[in-house]
C-alpha positions as CSV (number, residue, x, y, z in Angstrom):
1,X,0.0,0.0,0.0
2,X,2.9,2.3,0.8
3,X,4.2,1.8,-2.8
4,X,0.8,2.1,-4.4
5,X,0.0,5.5,-2.8
6,X,3.0,7.4,-4.2
7,X,2.5,5.9,-7.6
8,X,-1.2,6.8,-7.5
9,X,-0.3,10.3,-6.4
10,X,2.1,10.7,-9.4
11,X,-0.5,9.4,-11.8
12,X,-3.1,11.9,-10.5
13,X,-0.6,14.7,-10.6
14,X,0.2,13.8,-14.3
15,X,-3.5,13.8,-15.1
16,X,-3.9,17.2,-13.4
17,X,-1.1,18.6,-15.5
18,X,-2.5,17.2,-18.7
19,X,-6.1,18.3,-18.4
20,X,-5.6,22.1,-18.8
21,X,-3.6,21.3,-22.0
22,X,-6.3,19.0,-23.5
23,X,-8.8,20.2,-26.1
24,X,-12.3,21.3,-25.0
25,X,-14.6,18.3,-24.9
26,X,-17.7,18.3,-27.1
27,X,-21.2,18.2,-25.6
28,X,-22.1,14.6,-24.5
29,X,-23.8,12.7,-27.4
30,X,-22.4,15.1,-30.1
31,X,-19.0,13.9,-31.2
32,X,-16.8,16.6,-32.8
33,X,-15.9,16.2,-36.4
34,X,-13.2,17.8,-38.6
35,X,-14.3,21.1,-40.2
36,X,-14.6,21.1,-44.0
37,X,-11.6,22.6,-45.7
38,X,-10.8,24.3,-49.0
39,X,-7.9,23.3,-51.2
40,X,-6.9,26.9,-51.6
41,X,-7.3,26.7,-55.4
42,X,-9.6,29.3,-57.0
43,X,-10.3,26.9,-59.8
44,X,-12.1,24.6,-57.4
45,X,-15.6,25.3,-56.3
46,X,-15.1,24.2,-52.7
47,X,-15.5,27.3,-50.5
48,X,-19.0,26.6,-49.1
49,X,-19.1,24.9,-45.7
50,X,-22.9,24.2,-45.4
51,X,-23.9,27.2,-43.3
52,X,-27.3,28.3,-44.9
53,X,-28.2,27.6,-48.5
54,X,-25.6,27.6,-51.3
55,X,-27.8,29.0,-54.1
56,X,-26.4,29.4,-57.6
57,X,-23.8,31.9,-59.0
58,X,-25.3,35.3,-59.6
59,X,-25.8,36.6,-63.1
60,X,-27.0,40.2,-62.8
61,X,-28.5,40.1,-66.3
62,X,-30.9,37.5,-64.9
63,X,-31.3,38.2,-61.2
64,X,-29.9,40.7,-58.7
65,X,-28.3,39.2,-55.6
66,X,-30.5,39.2,-52.5
67,X,-28.9,40.1,-49.1
68,X,-29.9,38.3,-46.0
69,X,-32.2,40.0,-43.5
70,X,-30.9,38.0,-40.5
71,X,-27.9,35.8,-39.9
72,X,-28.2,32.6,-41.9
73,X,-31.3,33.3,-44.0
74,X,-29.5,34.3,-47.2
75,X,-27.7,32.3,-49.9
76,X,-23.9,31.8,-50.1
77,X,-23.6,32.7,-53.8
78,X,-25.6,35.9,-53.3
79,X,-23.5,36.8,-50.3
80,X,-20.3,36.0,-52.2
81,X,-21.5,38.3,-55.0
82,X,-22.2,41.1,-52.6
83,X,-18.8,40.6,-50.9
84,X,-17.2,40.9,-54.4
85,X,-19.1,44.0,-55.5
86,X,-17.3,47.3,-56.2
87,X,-18.8,50.3,-54.3
88,X,-19.4,53.7,-56.0
89,X,-20.0,57.2,-54.7
90,X,-23.7,56.7,-55.3
91,X,-23.5,53.7,-52.9
92,X,-21.8,55.9,-50.3
93,X,-18.2,55.1,-51.0
94,X,-15.8,57.5,-49.1
95,X,-15.4,60.3,-48.8
96,X,-12.2,58.8,-47.3
97,X,-11.5,55.1,-47.9
98,X,-8.9,52.4,-48.5
99,X,-10.5,50.4,-51.3
100,X,-13.8,49.9,-53.2
101,X,-14.8,46.5,-52.1
102,X,-14.2,43.6,-49.8
103,X,-12.7,41.3,-52.5
104,X,-10.3,44.0,-53.6
105,X,-8.3,43.2,-50.4
106,X,-9.5,39.6,-49.7
107,X,-8.8,37.6,-52.9
108,X,-5.5,35.7,-52.9
109,X,-5.8,32.9,-53.7
110,X,-9.6,32.9,-53.6
111,X,-12.5,35.2,-52.6
112,X,-12.2,36.0,-48.9
113,X,-8.6,35.1,-48.5
114,X,-5.4,37.2,-48.2
115,X,-4.3,40.4,-49.9
116,X,-1.1,42.5,-50.2
117,X,-3.0,45.7,-49.5
118,X,-2.1,47.6,-46.3
119,X,-3.9,50.0,-44.1
120,X,-2.0,52.8,-42.3
121,X,-2.3,54.0,-38.7
122,X,-0.6,56.8,-36.9
123,X,-0.4,58.7,-33.6
124,X,2.1,60.1,-31.1
125,X,3.1,59.8,-27.5
126,X,2.1,62.1,-24.7
127,X,3.9,61.4,-21.4
128,X,4.7,58.0,-22.8
129,X,1.0,57.2,-23.7
130,X,-0.2,56.6,-27.2
131,X,-2.6,59.2,-28.6
132,X,-4.4,59.0,-32.0
133,X,-3.5,61.4,-34.8
134,X,-5.9,64.3,-35.1
135,X,-8.9,63.0,-36.9
136,X,-8.2,59.4,-35.8
137,X,-5.4,56.9,-36.0
138,X,-6.6,55.3,-39.3
139,X,-5.2,57.3,-42.2
140,X,-7.0,56.4,-45.4
141,X,-5.1,55.9,-48.6
142,X,-7.8,57.3,-50.9
143,X,-10.6,59.9,-51.1
144,X,-13.3,60.9,-53.5
145,X,-11.9,64.5,-53.6
146,X,-8.3,65.6,-53.6
147,X,-9.1,68.3,-51.1
148,X,-9.6,65.6,-48.4
149,X,-6.9,63.1,-49.2
150,X,-5.4,62.5,-45.7
151,X,-1.9,63.5,-44.6
152,X,-0.1,63.4,-41.3
153,X,2.4,65.8,-39.9
154,X,5.9,65.1,-38.4
155,X,4.2,65.2,-35.0
156,X,2.8,61.7,-35.6
157,X,5.9,59.7,-34.6
158,X,4.2,56.3,-34.2
159,X,3.4,55.0,-37.6
160,X,2.4,51.5,-38.7
161,X,1.2,49.6,-41.8
162,X,-0.9,46.5,-41.5
163,X,-1.3,43.9,-44.2
164,X,-4.7,42.3,-45.1
165,X,-5.6,39.1,-43.2
166,X,-7.5,36.1,-44.7
167,X,-11.1,35.6,-43.6
168,X,-11.5,32.0,-44.8
169,X,-12.7,29.8,-42.0
170,X,-13.6,32.7,-39.8
171,X,-17.1,31.3,-39.1
172,X,-15.5,28.5,-37.2
173,X,-13.3,31.1,-35.2
174,X,-16.5,33.1,-34.4
175,X,-18.0,29.9,-32.9
176,X,-15.1,29.3,-30.5
177,X,-16.4,29.7,-26.9
178,X,-14.8,32.3,-24.7
179,X,-13.9,29.6,-22.2
180,X,-12.1,27.6,-24.9
181,X,-9.8,30.5,-25.6
182,X,-9.4,31.3,-21.9
183,X,-8.5,27.7,-21.1
184,X,-6.0,27.5,-23.9
185,X,-4.2,30.7,-22.8
186,X,-4.3,29.6,-19.1
187,X,-2.3,26.5,-20.1
188,X,0.5,28.4,-21.7
189,X,3.8,28.9,-19.9
190,X,3.7,32.1,-17.9
191,X,6.5,33.7,-20.0
192,X,4.6,33.1,-23.2
193,X,1.1,33.5,-22.0
194,X,-1.1,35.6,-24.3
195,X,-3.5,38.4,-23.4
196,X,-7.2,38.0,-24.2
197,X,-9.3,41.1,-24.5
198,X,-13.0,41.7,-24.2
199,X,-14.5,43.9,-26.9
200,X,-18.0,45.1,-27.7
201,X,-20.4,43.2,-30.0
202,X,-22.2,45.9,-31.8
203,X,-25.2,43.8,-32.8
204,X,-25.8,42.8,-29.1
205,X,-25.9,46.4,-27.6
206,X,-22.1,46.3,-27.2
207,X,-22.1,43.3,-24.9
208,X,-18.5,42.3,-24.3
209,X,-17.0,39.1,-25.7
210,X,-13.4,37.9,-26.2
211,X,-11.9,39.5,-29.3
212,X,-10.4,37.2,-32.0
213,X,-10.5,39.1,-35.4
214,X,-8.0,41.7,-36.6
215,X,-4.3,42.4,-35.8
216,X,-5.3,43.6,-32.3
217,X,-8.1,41.1,-31.8
218,X,-10.4,44.1,-31.8
219,X,-13.5,42.3,-32.9
220,X,-15.4,39.3,-31.5
221,X,-18.2,38.8,-34.1
222,X,-18.2,38.8,-37.9
223,X,-21.1,41.4,-38.0
224,X,-19.0,43.8,-35.8
225,X,-16.0,43.2,-38.0
226,X,-17.9,43.7,-41.2
227,X,-19.7,46.8,-40.0
228,X,-16.4,48.3,-38.9
229,X,-14.7,47.4,-42.2
230,X,-17.5,48.8,-44.3
231,X,-17.1,52.2,-42.6
232,X,-13.3,52.3,-42.0
233,X,-12.2,50.6,-45.3
234,X,-14.9,51.8,-47.7
235,X,-16.4,54.8,-45.9
236,X,-19.9,53.4,-45.9
237,X,-21.9,54.1,-42.8
238,X,-24.1,51.3,-41.4
239,X,-26.0,50.3,-38.2
240,X,-23.1,48.1,-37.2
241,X,-20.2,50.5,-37.6
242,X,-19.8,51.5,-34.0
243,X,-21.6,54.9,-34.3
244,X,-25.0,53.6,-35.4
245,X,-24.4,54.6,-39.0
246,X,-24.5,58.4,-38.3
247,X,-20.9,59.5,-38.7
248,X,-18.2,59.3,-41.4
249,X,-14.6,59.3,-40.4
250,X,-13.3,62.9,-40.4
251,X,-10.6,63.7,-43.0
252,X,-7.1,64.6,-41.6
253,X,-5.8,66.9,-44.2
254,X,-2.7,69.2,-44.4
255,X,-5.1,72.1,-43.6
256,X,-6.5,70.4,-40.5
257,X,-9.3,68.0,-39.7
258,X,-12.4,68.3,-41.9
259,X,-15.9,67.0,-41.1
260,X,-17.0,65.2,-44.3
261,X,-20.3,63.6,-43.0
262,X,-23.5,64.3,-45.0
263,X,-24.6,67.0,-45.8
264,X,-21.0,68.2,-46.3
265,X,-20.0,69.1,-49.8
266,X,-17.9,65.9,-49.9
267,X,-20.7,63.4,-49.1
268,X,-23.9,63.4,-51.2
269,X,-25.5,60.2,-49.6
270,X,-27.5,60.5,-46.4
271,X,-26.6,58.2,-43.4
272,X,-26.7,55.4,-42.8
273,X,-25.6,54.6,-46.4
274,X,-26.3,50.9,-45.9
275,X,-29.2,49.6,-43.9
276,X,-27.2,46.7,-42.6
277,X,-28.1,44.0,-45.2
278,X,-24.8,44.2,-46.9
279,X,-23.0,43.9,-43.6
280,X,-25.0,40.7,-42.9
281,X,-24.1,39.4,-46.4
282,X,-20.4,40.0,-45.7
283,X,-20.6,38.3,-42.3
284,X,-22.5,35.3,-43.6
285,X,-20.2,34.9,-46.6
286,X,-17.2,34.7,-44.3
287,X,-19.1,32.4,-41.8
288,X,-20.0,30.0,-44.7
289,X,-16.4,29.6,-46.0
290,X,-14.4,26.4,-45.3
291,X,-11.2,26.4,-43.3
292,X,-8.0,26.6,-45.3
293,X,-6.8,23.0,-45.8
294,X,-3.3,21.5,-45.9
295,X,-1.1,21.1,-49.0
296,X,-2.0,17.8,-50.7
297,X,0.0,15.7,-51.2
298,X,2.3,16.8,-48.3
299,X,6.0,17.1,-49.2
300,X,8.3,14.7,-47.3
301,X,10.1,17.7,-45.8
302,X,6.8,19.0,-44.4
303,X,6.1,15.7,-42.8
304,X,9.5,15.7,-41.1
305,X,9.0,19.3,-39.9
306,X,5.7,18.6,-38.3
307,X,7.1,17.4,-34.9
308,X,9.8,20.1,-35.0
309,X,7.1,22.8,-34.9
310,X,6.1,21.6,-31.5
311,X,9.6,20.8,-30.4
312,X,10.9,24.4,-30.7
313,X,7.8,25.8,-29.1
314,X,6.0,27.4,-32.1
315,X,2.7,25.7,-31.0
316,X,2.6,27.6,-27.7
317,X,1.2,30.6,-29.4
318,X,0.3,29.1,-32.8
319,X,-2.2,26.7,-31.2
320,X,-2.8,23.8,-33.6
321,X,-6.3,22.7,-32.7
322,X,-9.5,23.9,-31.3
323,X,-13.1,22.6,-31.1
324,X,-16.0,25.0,-31.7
325,X,-19.0,25.3,-29.4
326,X,-21.9,22.9,-29.8
327,X,-24.7,23.6,-32.2
328,X,-27.4,25.8,-30.6
329,X,-24.9,27.5,-28.2
330,X,-25.7,31.3,-28.0
331,X,-22.7,33.5,-28.7
332,X,-22.1,37.1,-29.5
333,X,-24.0,38.3,-26.5
334,X,-27.0,36.1,-27.5
335,X,-27.2,37.5,-31.0
336,X,-26.2,34.4,-32.8
337,X,-26.7,30.6,-32.2
338,X,-24.0,28.3,-33.4
339,X,-25.3,26.5,-36.5
340,X,-24.9,22.8,-37.1
341,X,-22.4,23.5,-40.0
342,X,-20.1,25.3,-37.6
343,X,-20.7,23.6,-34.2
344,X,-18.6,20.8,-32.7
345,X,-16.0,21.2,-35.5
346,X,-12.3,20.6,-35.1
347,X,-10.2,23.3,-36.6
348,X,-6.5,23.8,-37.0
349,X,-5.9,27.6,-37.2
350,X,-2.4,27.6,-35.7
351,X,-3.3,30.7,-33.5
352,X,-4.3,31.3,-30.0
353,X,-6.1,34.5,-31.0
354,X,-4.4,36.3,-28.1
355,X,-2.1,39.3,-28.0
356,X,1.6,38.8,-27.5
357,X,4.7,41.0,-27.4
358,X,7.2,39.4,-29.7
359,X,9.2,42.5,-30.3
360,X,7.4,43.5,-33.6
361,X,4.5,45.5,-32.1
362,X,3.5,48.6,-33.9
363,X,3.0,50.9,-30.9
364,X,-0.7,51.5,-31.8
365,X,-3.4,51.3,-29.1
366,X,-6.9,50.3,-30.2
367,X,-9.1,48.5,-27.7
368,X,-7.0,46.9,-25.1
369,X,-5.4,49.8,-23.2
370,X,-1.9,51.3,-23.3
371,X,-0.3,48.0,-22.3
372,X,-1.3,46.5,-25.7
373,X,0.7,49.1,-27.7
374,X,3.4,46.7,-28.6
375,X,1.3,43.5,-28.6
376,X,-0.1,41.9,-31.8
377,X,-2.6,39.0,-32.1
378,X,-1.0,35.7,-33.1
379,X,-1.8,35.5,-36.8
380,X,-3.4,32.2,-37.8
381,X,-1.0,30.2,-40.0
382,X,-3.7,28.2,-41.8
383,X,-3.5,29.0,-45.5
384,X,-0.2,30.8,-45.1
385,X,1.3,29.1,-48.2
386,X,-1.1,31.3,-50.2
387,X,0.7,34.5,-49.2
388,X,4.2,35.9,-49.5
389,X,3.9,39.2,-47.6
390,X,4.5,38.2,-44.0
391,X,4.2,39.7,-40.4
392,X,1.8,42.5,-39.6
393,X,3.5,45.1,-41.9
394,X,3.8,42.7,-44.8
395,X,7.4,43.6,-45.3
396,X,9.0,40.2,-44.9
397,X,9.0,37.6,-47.6
398,X,10.5,34.5,-46.1
399,X,9.5,32.3,-43.1
400,X,13.1,32.2,-42.0
401,X,13.4,36.0,-41.7
402,X,10.0,36.2,-40.0
403,X,11.2,33.7,-37.3
404,X,14.3,35.8,-36.8
405,X,12.2,38.8,-35.9
406,X,10.6,37.0,-33.0
407,X,11.9,38.5,-29.7
408,X,10.2,39.1,-26.3
409,X,7.7,36.3,-25.8
410,X,8.9,34.6,-29.0
411,X,12.6,34.5,-28.0
412,X,12.6,30.9,-26.8
413,X,11.0,29.6,-29.9
414,X,13.4,31.6,-32.2
415,X,16.5,30.4,-30.3
416,X,15.3,26.8,-30.4
417,X,14.7,27.1,-34.1
418,X,18.2,28.5,-34.6
419,X,19.7,25.6,-32.6
420,X,18.3,23.1,-35.1
421,X,20.5,21.8,-37.9
422,X,20.2,23.5,-41.3
423,X,18.3,20.5,-42.6
424,X,15.8,20.6,-39.7
425,X,15.2,24.3,-40.1
426,X,14.4,23.7,-43.8
427,X,12.0,20.9,-42.8
428,X,10.2,23.1,-40.2
429,X,9.9,25.9,-42.8
430,X,8.5,23.3,-45.3
431,X,5.9,22.3,-42.6
432,X,4.8,26.0,-42.2
433,X,4.5,26.4,-45.9
434,X,2.3,23.3,-46.1
435,X,-0.4,24.9,-44.0
């Protein structure tokens, strides 16, 4: 008995250590299954994951696309068409904006995926604290009138570009429970532990939920994300843009900040410029996309590099596997119920969706307080073989150089990578490029 007790104690201790690291368990009686994936080939019609109806490709000469009036009651092909439309001044484009449509930035290698386009943010420090540039930290690249093209002064000493992220598979990410993300972060070593932030869900009266979308994890729902992007990237006011669809972004010009909201001479369209239907179409298109799949067939080097990814510690922040909440679970402050197509699905995003300081932060503060200035959300690596502009500024073009930039909380993983043999490093890189 004396020998049994110490052994039993060790076994229980080992189990206790393992449990926080294990994946969330599905609801009893509903076994989790792998999420559907796309082959990341635009020639293949495999984007639809089964959320809602698929419909048929839109031909405007025959029928106009119909936007949903509530989450899930539209058709995928209609939503995809609306996601791909180019906005005009008559639609409310601008007065300041970054591009004319969602697909202009989210297209490589398929509709909804990556892009090389970048947005620009700026501000300055006052007593060591970040302050937005006059007129706002987001400095738009374009305008509908040359008099309101935005410029910053030399007073704005904190400047950052951010490259476009992929939205494929984001419906599964939306359906991750708060507790799932919290448990994952809690299991990380203290030195590498990420920071989760609570952000308002606009369609649920700004109820707070853990953020997971954007370089600063500044959004928790696809409707909030879409409403924000419609205003901030295309200049189209809408009920989900954070201001209720009543206010354009002011223009920060060389002559000062100019109010461009209707009925200004720069904005001929009354607000809100969209009634919210387009936003729902954007959100449901993204929610209905499959997760990015692995390279097929896998190169031998990628197979060899698989275990090295964990061995050097990349998986601490680039979490391999999550399971989404069960179908019927209310999320987004009760505004959305997890559908069967997205519930109890096993996904492999290679991200913890948390903020970390790995020495590459841009100094910009958005939603998580001054302590987040130099933190960046762990970018999901799924689908990364489809892009060649890396890190948040899109200024790196190799996986090797991107790893070398890892400092701060990423130092251990970088040093472990550098301690590998040259052949092992090449295998690990091949694994990343197979995602």
